[in-house]
C-alpha positions in Angstrom: 23.8 8.6 9.6 20.6 7.8 10.6 18.8 4.0 11.2 16.5 5.3 8.1 19.6 5.8 6.1 20.4 1.9 6.6 19.3 -0.6 3.7 17.2 -2.7 5.7 16.9 -6.7 4.7 14.2 -8.8 5.9 13.9 -12.4 5.0 10.1 -12.1 4.4 6.8 -9.9 3.9 6.2 -11.5 7.9 9.0 -11.0 9.4 8.9 -7.4 7.6 5.4 -7.3 8.9 6.3 -7.4 12.9 8.9 -5.4 12.8 6.3 -2.6 11.8 4.5 -3.4 13.9 7.0 -3.6 16.8 7.2 0.8 15.5 3.6 0.8 15.8 3.0 -0.6 19.1 1.7 2.7 20.4 -0.8 1.7 18.7 -1.6 -1.4 20.4 -5.2 -2.6 22.3 -6.7 0.6 20.5 -7.8 -1.5 17.5 -6.6 0.3 14.3 -8.1 -1.2 11.1 -4.8 -2.1 9.0 -5.4 -2.3 5.2 -2.9 -4.1 2.9 -2.4 -2.8 -0.3 -2.6 -6.3 -2.8 -0.8 -8.6 -3.4 2.3 -7.9 -1.1 1.2 -5.4 1.0 -1.9 -8.0 2.9 0.8 -10.5 4.6 2.6 -7.3 6.5 -0.6 -5.6 7.1 -2.3 -9.1 8.3 1.2 -8.8 10.0 0.8 -5.7 11.5 -2.9 -6.1 12.6 -1.4 -9.5 14.3 0.7 -7.2 16.5 -1.7 -4.7 17.3 -4.8 -7.0 17.4 -6.4 -4.8 14.7 -9.1 -5.0 12.1 -7.6 -6.5 8.4 -8.6 -5.3 4.7 -7.9 -4.2 1.7 -7.0 -1.4 -0.3 -6.8 -2.3 -3.4 -5.1 0.1 -6.3 -3.3 -0.9 -10.0 -0.2 1.0 -11.0 -1.3 2.9 -14.2 1.9 2.0 -16.6 3.6 3.3 -19.5 3.0 2.6 -22.9 5.4 -0.4 -24.0 6.9 -0.7 -20.6 4.0 -1.4 -18.0 6.2 -1.8 -14.9 6.9 1.6 -15.3 4.3 3.7 -13.9 2.9 7.2 -14.8 0.0 6.6 -12.2 -2.4 4.5 -10.5 -6.3 4.2 -9.4 -8.2 2.9 -7.0 -11.1 0.6 -6.6 -12.6 3.8 -6.0 -11.9 5.3 -8.5 -8.8 7.9 -7.1 -6.3 8.4 -9.8 -2.5 9.7 -8.9 -0.8 10.7 -12.2 3.1 11.3 -11.9 3.2 14.4 -14.2 6.6 14.6 -15.1 6.8 10.7 -16.1 3.9 11.5 -18.8 5.9 14.8 -20.2 9.1 13.1 -20.2 7.8 10.3 -22.3 5.2 12.1 -24.2 1.9 10.0 -22.9 -1.1 12.1 -24.6 -4.7 12.0 -22.4 -6.1 9.2 -24.5 -3.7 6.9 -23.5 -4.1 7.8 -19.9 -8.2 7.8 -20.2 -8.0 4.3 -21.3 -5.1 2.6 -19.5 -7.2 4.0 -15.9 -10.2 2.6 -17.3 -9.1 -0.9 -17.7 -6.9 -0.7 -14.3 -10.2 0.8 -12.8 -12.4 -2.1 -13.8 -9.6 -4.3 -12.6 -9.4 -2.9 -9.2 -12.7 -3.0 -9.0 -13.1 -6.9 -9.9 -9.5 -7.5 -7.9 -11.7 -6.0 -4.5 -14.5 -8.3 -5.6 -12.5 -11.1 -6.0 -10.3 -11.1 -2.1 -13.7 -9.4 -0.1 -16.5 -11.7 -1.7 -20.0 -11.0 -0.4 -18.2 -9.1 2.5 -18.5 -5.0 3.0 -15.4 -3.1 3.2 -14.5 -2.0 6.9 -15.6 1.1 8.0 -13.2 3.5 8.0 -14.5 7.0 9.0 -13.5 8.0 12.9 -10.9 5.2 12.9 -7.8 5.1 13.5 -5.9 3.5 10.1 -2.8 2.1 9.0 -1.9 1.7 5.1 0.8 -1.3 4.4 2.8 -1.8 1.6 5.6 -3.8 1.0 7.8 -1.0 0.3 7.2 2.3 -2.0 9.3 3.1 -5.0 7.4 6.0 -7.0 5.2 6.3 -4.3 2.2 6.5 -6.7 -0.2 3.6 -6.0 -0.2 4.2 -2.3 -0.8 8.0 -2.6 -4.0 7.0 -4.9 -5.1 5.1 -1.9 -4.2 7.7 0.9 -6.3 10.5 -0.9 -9.0 7.9 -1.2 -8.7 6.9 2.3 -8.9 10.9 3.6 -12.2 11.6 1.6 -13.4 8.6 3.8 -12.4 10.3 7.5 -10.4 8.3 9.5 -9.2 10.0 12.8 -5.9 9.4 11.4 -4.2 7.9 8.9 -1.2 6.6 9.5 1.3 4.8 6.7 3.4 1.9 6.7 6.0 0.4 5.0 9.4 -1.7 6.0 11.3 0.5 3.2 10.7 3.3 1.1 12.4 5.8 -1.2 13.3 9.3 0.0 11.2 10.9 -2.6 8.2 8.5 -2.4 8.3 9.1 1.4 9.0 12.5 1.5 5.8 13.2 -1.2 3.4 11.0 1.6 4.3 12.9 4.5 2.6 16.2 3.3 -0.6 13.5 2.7 -0.8 11.5 5.7 -1.0 11.9 9.2 2.2 10.0 10.5 4.4 7.9 8.2 6.3 5.1 9.8 9.2 3.7 7.0 11.7 1.1 8.4 14.3 2.1 6.4 14.6 4.5 3.5 17.9 4.2 1.6 20.2 6.8 0.3 19.8 4.9 -2.6 17.0 3.3 -3.5 16.5 0.2 -5.2 14.0 -2.4 -6.6 12.0 -3.3 -3.4 13.0 -6.4 -4.0 16.3 -6.3 -3.0 15.0 -6.0 0.1 13.9 -9.2 0.9 15.4 -12.0 0.6 12.4 -13.9 0.3 10.0 -12.1 -1.9 8.0 -14.5 -3.9 4.9 -13.2 -5.9 1.6 -13.6 -3.3 -0.9 -15.7 -4.7 -4.9 -14.1 -4.5 -5.4 -17.6 -2.8 -2.8 -16.0 -0.4 -4.9 -12.9 0.2 -8.2 -14.2 1.1 -6.9 -16.7 3.4 -5.0 -14.1 5.1 -8.6 -11.0 4.8 -10.9 -14.9 6.5 -8.3 -15.3 9.2 -8.2 -11.7 10.3 -11.9 -10.8 9.6 -13.9 -9.3 12.6 -16.1 -11.2 14.5 -19.8 -11.1 13.8 
């Protein structure tokens, strides 16, 4: 049994982020760009950025919920318009193309509005030719984070690393096909909801995201 077979347990996202930062210590001093997927991924990213001396920003994406079951992802879309779909789930539920189009348009508009709310007038950090670490507080299906990976790859970073405290084995397997490196502290054999691996998994507010981003804003 390897370490990643064990179910990890974290007090909160701050502790999980610090643990990830230690696992990523080979990037310390190289000023990576650390991106968090709001809202839960931002405290993770901020803690990683502190550990590594990196810059912090958001990568906004929205889940595409199934008809009648908004928590069940049939895909995801980023604020930049990159879409990832889960064709097996779409087929199993009999979701038609018109629904996919409508939910994508709605969530794309919300993703863009959130990106504006979190950053204000600040421009996104330029990731081209930079080492980029993409963080979330956990990965279940992986649709949301994979949409972010694809959007980032199009911007040609020097290296793209996905870093999460815990993830399902299938999602991590898919991510390893697309990212240059995937760092995950635990891949339990029987993955449960992400919240099950935290003692404190209270929702992160928009205000908290904005505060963390301002704290980690690069000097001008």
